[in-house]
C-alpha positions in Angstrom: -19.7 -5.6 -63.8 -19.1 -2.4 -61.3 -22.2 -0.4 -60.4 -21.9 3.1 -61.4 -24.2 5.9 -60.1 -25.6 6.2 -63.7 -26.4 2.4 -63.6 -27.9 2.8 -60.1 -30.1 5.9 -61.2 -31.5 4.2 -64.7 -32.3 1.2 -62.4 -34.1 3.1 -59.8 -36.0 4.9 -62.5 -36.6 1.8 -64.4 -38.1 0.4 -61.3 -40.3 3.5 -60.6 -41.8 3.6 -63.9 -42.7 -0.2 -63.9 -44.3 0.5 -60.3 -46.1 3.6 -61.5 -47.4 1.9 -64.7 -49.2 -0.7 -62.8 -50.5 1.8 -60.3 -53.9 3.2 -60.6 -53.5 5.5 -57.2 -51.8 8.3 -58.9 -53.6 10.9 -61.1 -52.3 11.9 -64.5 -51.0 15.2 -63.1 -48.7 13.4 -60.5 -47.2 11.4 -63.2 -47.0 14.6 -65.6 -45.2 16.3 -62.6 -42.7 13.3 -61.9 -41.8 13.1 -65.8 -41.1 16.8 -65.7 -38.8 16.5 -62.8 -37.1 13.2 -64.5 -36.6 15.2 -67.7 -34.6 18.0 -66.2 -31.9 15.5 -65.5 -31.1 12.9 -62.9 -32.9 12.4 -59.6 -30.8 13.7 -56.4 -31.0 10.4 -54.6 -29.1 11.9 -51.8 -31.9 14.2 -50.8 -35.2 13.2 -49.4 -37.2 14.7 -52.3 -40.3 13.2 -53.7 -40.7 13.9 -57.7 -44.1 13.5 -57.2 -44.6 16.1 -55.2 -46.4 16.2 -51.9 -49.6 13.5 -51.4 -52.8 15.4 -51.3 -53.3 13.3 -48.0 -50.4 14.9 -46.5 -51.3 18.4 -47.4 -54.4 17.9 -46.0 -53.2 16.6 -42.5 -50.6 19.7 -42.6 -53.4 22.0 -43.2 -55.9 20.6 -40.5 -53.2 20.6 -37.7 -51.5 24.1 -38.8 -53.3 25.8 -35.8 -51.0 23.5 -33.7 -47.9 24.2 -35.5 -46.6 26.7 -32.7 -46.7 23.6 -30.2 -44.2 21.1 -29.3 -46.0 17.8 -30.3 -45.0 16.2 -26.9 -48.5 14.2 -26.7 -48.6 13.4 -30.5 -45.5 11.9 -30.1 -45.9 9.8 -27.1 -49.1 8.6 -29.1 -47.2 7.8 -32.0 -44.3 6.0 -30.1 -47.1 3.8 -28.1 -48.7 2.5 -31.3 -45.5 1.9 -33.0 -44.4 -0.2 -30.1 -47.6 -1.9 -29.9 -47.6 -2.7 -33.7 -44.2 -3.9 -33.4 -44.5 -6.0 -30.4 -41.8 -4.2 -28.4 -41.4 -1.7 -25.6 -41.3 2.0 -26.3 -37.7 2.0 -24.8 -36.7 -0.3 -27.5 -37.5 2.4 -30.3 -35.0 5.0 -31.7 -36.3 7.9 -33.3 -35.0 11.1 -34.6 -35.3 14.0 -36.8 -34.6 12.1 -39.9 -32.1 9.5 -41.0 -29.1 11.6 -40.3 -29.8 12.1 -36.5 -30.6 8.1 -36.5 -27.4 7.3 -38.2 -25.4 9.6 -35.8 -27.0 7.8 -33.0 -25.6 4.4 -34.4 -22.0 5.9 -34.9 -22.1 7.5 -31.2 -23.3 3.8 -29.9 -21.0 1.8 -32.1 -17.6 3.9 -32.3 -14.5 2.7 -30.0 -10.9 3.3 -30.6 -10.5 -0.1 -32.1 -13.3 0.0 -34.6 -13.0 0.7 -38.4 -16.0 2.1 -40.5 -16.5 0.1 -43.9 -18.8 1.8 -46.4 -19.9 1.0 -49.9 -19.6 3.6 -53.1 -21.7 5.3 -53.5 -23.2 6.0 -50.0 -24.5 8.5 -47.5 -21.5 10.5 -46.9 -22.9 12.0 -43.4 -21.8 8.7 -41.7 -18.3 9.4 -42.7 -18.5 12.9 -41.4 -20.0 11.7 -38.0 -17.4 8.8 -37.8 -14.4 11.0 -38.8 -15.4 13.5 -36.1 -15.2 10.5 -33.6 -11.5 9.9 -34.7 -12.8 6.6 -36.7 -10.8 5.3 -39.4 -12.8 4.7 -42.8 -12.6 2.1 -45.5 -14.4 2.6 -48.6 -15.1 -0.2 -50.9 -16.9 0.0 -54.3 -20.0 -2.4 -54.7 
């Protein structure tokens, strides 16, 4: 059986519902908010959106550091990279970081692109990778799941 976007979304929603039903960390209002979002139609899986809304802990962290929002986060970035490297037992030079997955995927295309390679991608997929590959002159081969 070929996996369609509809089946993929239905499976994702079913998995989310199962996960939420056994999780007591979500308040009723978050669940109601998620249900209202789901009721509007299928979730846009190609966006980094959370149907539950922003967690209160994230909102509190943002508000706590709002006074520093006008500054570049160089020292915080260095501290984060140091902790990540230590946690994963690697050097900081082995970490790749970017502003979201699009930038990191672009890095991968830039690193791997050559005149004699072909990009193979499943469908459905995250189309930005194909755009980056096309800009570098790579051929694309799409295969359904």
